[in-house]
Structure formats: C-alpha cells, structure tokens
C-alpha positions in Angstrom: -38.4 0.8 -0.8 -34.7 0.8 -1.2 -32.4 0.5 1.8 -28.6 0.9 1.7 -26.9 -1.7 3.9 -23.3 -2.2 5.1 -21.1 -3.5 2.3 -17.6 -2.6 3.4 -15.9 -2.7 6.8 -14.2 0.7 7.5 -12.4 1.6 10.8 -11.0 5.0 11.7 -7.3 4.9 12.6 -6.3 6.7 15.8 -3.5 9.0 14.7 -1.7 10.1 17.9 1.8 8.7 17.3 4.8 10.9 16.6 5.6 12.4 13.2 8.2 10.6 11.1 9.4 12.7 8.2 6.8 15.1 6.7 6.5 18.5 8.3 3.0 19.9 7.8 2.2 23.5 8.5 -0.8 25.6 9.5 -2.5 26.5 6.2 -5.7 26.4 4.2 -6.2 24.0 1.3 -8.8 23.0 -1.2 -9.4 20.0 -3.5 -11.6 18.1 -5.9 -12.2 14.4 -6.1 -14.1 11.8 -8.1 -14.8 8.1 -7.8 -17.5 5.4 -7.3 -20.4 5.2 -4.9 -21.8 1.8 -4.0 -25.1 1.0 -2.2 -26.8 -2.3 -1.2 -30.3 -2.5 -2.5 -32.5 -4.3 0.0 -34.4 -6.7 -2.4 -35.8 -8.6 0.6 -37.4 -5.5 2.0 -38.8 -4.6 -1.5 -40.4 -8.1 -1.7 -41.9 -7.9 1.8 -43.5 -4.5 1.0 -45.0 -5.8 -2.3 -46.3 -8.9 -0.5 -47.9 -6.8 2.2 -49.9 -5.0 -0.5 -51.0 -8.2 -2.3 -48.3 -8.5 -5.0 -45.7 -11.2 -5.7 -42.3 -10.1 -6.8 -41.3 -12.2 -9.8 -37.9 -10.5 -10.6 -35.9 -7.6 -9.5 -32.9 -5.8 -11.0 -30.7 -3.3 -9.2 -28.5 -0.3 -10.0 -26.2 -0.1 -7.0 -23.2 1.8 -8.4 -22.8 5.3 -9.7 -20.2 8.0 -10.2 -19.5 10.2 -7.2 -17.6 13.4 -6.7 -16.8 15.9 -4.0 -15.4 19.5 -3.7 -13.8 20.4 -0.3 -11.7 22.8 1.6 -10.0 22.7 5.0 -7.5 24.0 7.4 -4.4 22.0 8.6 -3.7 23.1 12.2 -0.6 21.0 12.6 1.1 17.8 11.5 -1.7 15.6 12.8 -5.0 17.5 12.9 -7.2 19.4 10.4 -10.8 20.4 9.9 -12.4 19.8 6.4 -15.8 20.7 4.9 -17.3 20.2 1.5 -20.1 19.3 -0.9 -20.6 15.9 -2.4 -22.7 13.7 -4.7 -22.9 10.1 -3.7 -24.7 8.9 -6.8 -28.0 7.7 -8.1 -29.2 4.3 -7.2 -32.4 2.3 -8.0 -34.3 -0.9 -8.7 -37.0 -2.3 -10.9 -39.4 -5.1 -9.7 -41.7 -7.0 -11.9 -44.9 -8.3 -10.1 -47.9 -10.5 -10.4 -50.7 -9.4 -10.8 -49.0 -7.9 -13.9 -47.2 -4.7 -13.1 -43.9 -3.2 -12.1 -42.4 -0.9 -9.5 -39.3 1.2 -10.2 -37.5 3.4 -7.7 -34.6 5.8 -7.8 -32.8 7.9 -5.2 -30.3 10.6 -5.7 -28.0 11.4 -2.7 -26.0 14.7 -2.3 -25.2 17.1 0.5 -22.5 18.6 2.7 -20.1 17.4 5.4 -17.8 18.6 8.2 -15.0 16.3 9.3 -12.1 16.0 11.7 -9.1 14.7 9.6 -6.1 13.0 11.2 -2.8 12.5 9.5 0.0 10.0 10.2 3.1 10.7 8.1 5.0 7.5 7.1 7.8 9.1 5.1 8.7 12.3 3.3 5.7 12.1 0.9 3.3 9.4 2.0 0.8 9.7 4.9 -2.1 7.8 6.2 -5.4 9.6 6.7 -8.4 8.9 8.9 -11.6 11.0 9.2 -14.8 11.1 11.2 -17.5 13.7 11.0 -21.1 14.5 10.2 -23.0 14.7 6.9 -26.2 16.4 5.9 -27.6 14.3 3.0 -30.5 15.3 0.8 -32.2 12.1 -0.5 -34.6 12.6 -3.5 -36.6 9.6 -4.3 -38.8 9.0 -7.4 -41.1 6.0 -8.0 -42.8 4.9 -11.2 -45.4 2.1 -11.5 -47.1 0.2 -14.3 -50.1 -2.1 -14.3 -51.8 -2.8 -11.0 -49.0 -1.5 -8.9 -49.3 2.1 -7.5 -47.3 4.4 -5.3 -48.9 6.7 -2.7 -46.1 9.2 -2.8 -44.1 9.2 -6.1 -41.5 11.8 -5.1 -40.6 11.8 -1.4 -37.4 13.6 -0.3 -35.7 14.3 3.1 -32.6 16.1 4.4 -31.1 14.5 7.5 -27.8 14.7 9.4 -25.9 11.5 10.1 -22.3 10.4 10.8 -19.6 9.5 8.3 -16.1 8.1 8.5 -13.2 7.3 6.2 -9.7 5.9 5.8 -7.1 6.5 3.1 -3.7 7.9 2.1 -2.1 11.1 0.9 0.9 11.3 -1.4 2.6 14.7 -1.7 4.1 15.4 -5.1 5.5 18.7 -4.0 4.5 21.7 -1.8 1.9 22.7 -4.3 -0.1 19.5 -4.9 -1.0 16.2 -3.2 -2.9 13.1 -4.3 -5.4 11.4 -1.9 -7.1 8.0 -2.2 -9.9 7.4 0.3 -12.8 5.1 1.1 -15.6 6.8 3.0 -18.9 5.6 4.5 -21.9 7.9 4.6 -24.9 7.1 6.9 -28.1 8.1 5.0 -31.9 8.1 5.1 -33.5 7.2 1.8 -36.7 9.4 2.3 -39.1 6.5 3.1 -37.8 5.6 6.5 -34.9 3.2 5.6 -31.5 4.0 7.0 -28.3 2.5 5.7 -24.8 3.2 4.4 -23.3 4.3 1.1 -19.6 3.6 0.6 -17.6 5.9 -1.7 -14.1 5.3 -3.1 -12.4 8.5 -4.5 -9.2 9.9 -5.8 -8.6 13.6 -5.1 -6.1 16.3 -5.9 -5.4 18.7 -3.0 -3.9 22.2 -3.4 -2.5 24.2 -0.4 -3.2 27.9 -0.4 0.0 30.0 -0.2 3.5 28.8 0.3 7.1 30.0 0.9 8.8 31.0 -2.4 12.0 29.1 -3.2 15.1 30.9 -2.2 18.5 30.9 -3.9 21.2 28.8 -2.4 23.8 30.9 -0.6 27.0 30.4 1.3 26.5 31.9 4.7 30.1 31.6 5.8 33.4 30.4 4.4 36.6 30.5 6.3 39.9 29.3 4.9 42.9 29.0 7.1 46.4 28.7 5.5 49.2 28.8 8.0 52.5 30.1 6.6 54.8 27.3 5.5 58.3 26.9 6.8 60.6 27.4 3.9 63.8 25.4 3.8 66.6 26.9 1.9 69.2 24.6 0.3 72.5 26.2 -0.5 74.9 24.6 -3.1 78.2 23.1 -2.0 81.2 25.5 -2.3 83.3 25.0 -5.4 87.0 24.0 -5.0 89.3 27.0 -4.8 91.8 25.7 -7.4 89.1 25.4 -10.0 86.9 28.2 -11.2 83.8 26.9 -13.0 80.8 28.9 -14.1 77.8 26.7 -13.5 74.0 27.2 -13.6 72.6 26.1 -10.2 69.1 24.5 -10.1 67.1 25.6 -7.1 65.0 22.7 -6.0 61.1 23.0 -6.1 59.6 22.8 -2.7 56.5 20.7 -2.4 54.7 21.8 0.8 51.5 20.6 2.5 49.2 23.4 3.6 46.6 22.9 6.3 43.1 24.0 5.3 39.8 24.4 7.1 36.6 25.2 5.3 33.2 25.9 6.8 30.1 26.2 4.5 26.5 26.6 5.5 23.9 25.7 2.8 20.2 26.8 2.6 18.2 23.6 3.3 15.1 25.0 1.6 17.0 24.9 -1.7 19.1 21.8 -1.1 15.9 19.8 -0.4 12.8 21.9 -0.6 10.7 22.7 2.5 9.9 19.6 4.6 11.9 17.2 2.4 15.1 15.2 2.6 15.7 14.4 -1.1 18.3 16.6 -2.7 16.8 18.8 -5.4 18.5 19.5 -8.8 19.5 23.0 -7.6 20.9 21.5 -4.4 23.0 19.0 -6.4 24.4 21.8 -8.5 25.5 23.7 -5.3 27.1 20.6 -3.8 29.0 19.9 -7.1 30.4 23.4 -7.0 31.6 22.9 -3.5 33.0 19.5 -4.4 35.1 21.0 -7.1 36.7 23.3 -4.6 37.9 20.3 -2.6 40.0 18.9 -5.5 43.5 17.9 -4.3 42.6 18.0 -0.6 43.9 15.2 1.7 41.0 14.9 4.2 41.5 14.6 7.9 37.8 14.8 8.7 34.5 16.1 7.3 31.6 16.9 9.6 28.1 17.4 8.2 25.5 18.8 10.5 21.8 19.1 9.7 19.7 21.8 11.3 15.9 22.5 11.3 13.7 25.3 12.5 11.6 24.9 15.6 8.3 24.1 13.8 7.2 20.6 14.8 8.2 18.2 17.6 11.7 17.7 18.8 11.7 14.0 17.7 10.6 15.0 14.2 13.2 17.7 13.9 16.0 15.4 15.0 14.9 12.8 12.5 14.6 15.2 9.6 17.9 17.0 10.3 19.7 13.6 10.4 18.1 12.5 7.1 19.3 15.7 5.5 22.9 15.3 6.8 23.0 11.7 5.7 21.7 12.7 2.2 24.5 15.2 1.7 27.0 12.6 3.0 25.8 9.9 0.6 25.9 12.4 -2.3 29.5 13.2 -1.7 30.4 9.6 -1.3 28.6 8.4 -4.4 30.2 11.2 -6.5 33.6 10.1 -5.2 34.3 13.5 -3.7 35.0 12.4 -0.1 35.7 8.9 1.2 32.9 7.5 3.4 35.2 6.8 6.3 36.2 10.4 6.6 32.7 11.8 7.0 30.6 12.1 10.1 26.9 13.1 9.6 24.9 14.4 12.6 21.3 15.6 13.0 21.1 18.5 15.5 17.4 19.2 14.9 16.3 22.7 16.2 18.8 22.8 19.1 21.2 25.4 17.5 19.0 28.1 15.9 20.5 31.0 14.1 17.5 33.2 14.9 17.0 34.3 18.5 14.6 32.6 21.0 12.2 35.5 20.8 12.4 35.9 17.0 9.5 35.3 14.7 6.8 35.4 17.4 3.5 37.3 16.9 3.5 36.9 13.1 0.0 36.8 11.6 0.4 33.6 9.5 2.5 30.5 9.5 3.8 31.4 6.1 5.4 34.5 7.6 6.8 32.4 10.4 8.3 29.9 8.0 10.0 32.7 6.0 11.3 34.3 9.3 12.8 31.0 10.5 14.5 30.2 7.2 18.1 30.9 8.5 17.6 28.0 11.0 17.0 25.5 8.2 20.5 24.7 7.0 23.2 22.1 6.4 26.7 22.9 7.6 29.8 21.3 6.2 33.2 21.5 8.0 36.3 20.2 6.2 39.8 19.9 7.6 42.7 18.5 5.7 46.0 19.2 3.9 46.4 20.5 0.4 49.7 20.1 -1.5 51.1 23.3 -3.0 54.4 23.9 -4.8 56.8 26.8 -4.5 59.9 27.6 -6.5 
C-alpha cells in the first residue's frame, strides 16, 4: 500500500586521491548517531489499489518523516579505507485514506535492520574529511493495516526481511584523537512487505570514538649542543709615567665587550608540540617553545633552520606535507612572538626521509598502536640556531 520513492539524489564519491593532512591509523572504532528519516508515500498507488477494489479515495494524509538512529562499529584499515557494520532504525511511516463507500484505510510500516558498508575517507585538512559509503542492508519491514466501514484488509500485519543496497555521503570532523563528529545522508533500499520497493533517505549526526590510542608523552630535549670558542683577550697597558714625576694613580682596566659564537641544536617531541596527526601547536608545545625562546635572549642571529620530521606511517606525499606544516607552524610561532626575525628562519619539511629508528625497527608488532609508540622518536621538530651572543669580561 505504501511505497517509498526516490526523494533525494545521492552519489558516492570515489575517494582515491592522495591524503592531505590527516593521518589515520589502523584501529577499531564505535559510534552512535541520530537524525531524521524521510520516505515518499505513494498516494497514487494507494488510490489505484482502492479503485481496483471498488472504492474511491476522497482524501489521504501521510506521515512521511520520523526519528531515526543507528549504532555502529568498524575498523579503519588505512587513511582511505574502512569497513563498518551496525544496527539502525529508519523510522515509522504511514498514511490514512478516507473512501466512498464510507470507510477508511490506515497503514503503518516500521523499518529497522543491520548493515555492512565499505567506507571511504578523503581528508581535506587536519580535522575535516569527506566520507562516502556503499554497502548492503538487511531491513525488517513490519506493516500494520486498520480499516473502518466497508474497507477491509486481507492481511493486517505482513512483514518481510530482505537484503538490498545502500549508499551515503557526508563529512567527519575530528575534535581530537578521542572523538569525531559525523554528518551524513544515507539512502536505504527497502521492501515494504507488500511488494513495493523504494528508498528511505536518512540524515544523521553521529559521534565516533576510536578504541585505544597512544598516551601523550612529555616534551623532551633530545640533544642540545652549545659551542663557545675561547675569545681572544686584548690586554691594554697604561702609558708609562714621566720619570721626573712620581704620581700614585688608580688605573681603570677597560671592560672588554666580546661577541661569542653560539650554535644550539634542539629536537622536540612532535606528539606533544602538536598531538598525533596534527599541525596546530598545543598549549604544552607553546610552553616548551617559550622556554626555548627565553634561552635565545641577547642572541644576534645568523641563521635558524627548522626541520619537520614524521614517522613512516602514511604515504611519502602526506608525510612531506605534514612535516612542512609543522615546521612552518614553529617558524610562525617564533616570528609572531618576536623571538626570531622571519628573514632569519628557514623551515623545511623532511617527511620520513631521516628516521631516528632503524629501517628494520618496529616491524612485526601486533597492533598499530604498538607501532606508533615504537616510531615515536621519528616524529620530531629540530631547531638549529647559529649566531653571536655578546658577553662582557673585566
């Protein structure tokens, strides 16, 4: 009696381009979402079926929207690809038709079931990604019909479970490594238990929670080297006094102001400067950079080199981009704080080309979380400072 027709046009994006900023890892996740389901009630079909049984439809009212929800879990294999399954309720939809001869026909259908989807991800920046999905659903449709007057129904409570296809399009916004927000529009192909096939469109907002993660690590200075060449001391002797005059006189030894060459090399833990997979400096990272900036007071800069490094998780293009963004972020922080002039700084992204860990390190680990922890030394930002610092000697 009721048939759900196409109401929205949804296309699945092909997500095969390279990663931009966000670095996803192999991990399980779960989530819950809620929103609105919408169906198209086929009033024309209802009228035709009433006419075929000798009734005339005088008016019809529809209930084509209802609350929808879903509970899901999945596994993210890499940056672009994941598998997701879950349970859902699409909503309850119905109609009421008033007829002549005097009577009425009311119908309701409740749709719920389970799904298994391929989910593709296309990161746009550090936090925002596009999502596309395609999969199969197993929908249980439970219909109920009530009649009054001369109208009757041969089967008042039909139901059917049938597998069909589904697809969707949306976005994901990562608040942090522990939670993301999704917004999606999905289309479910369904059978309404009396032979009518159609589509139900569902718009939802969901919260997603990854299982497991790498605990934050304290910032640490891996290496600091200070070179201070010995200065050349110039001794100034007072002029000899005339022989014929003997004068007792206090002699002022001049204060020597000497420039001393300095070279500092500091390696910062990127996981704390930015957080894993991010290029925005964290509050803890700003505190560490401020400490280092205070040590540079009074230095006349020759050159400052900032090199960003990543681990080998992800593609080469992605790692190069992320490491450069991190180096640029540190550069901009020093410049905006007035610590180092912009023209004295060179920021370079070296990606995963210069790992601290060995080539054979971190292989054969049982989980990606273990691999991330093992590769932590590779994720770093190195700062090299050369210049002259003025010191005084009596």
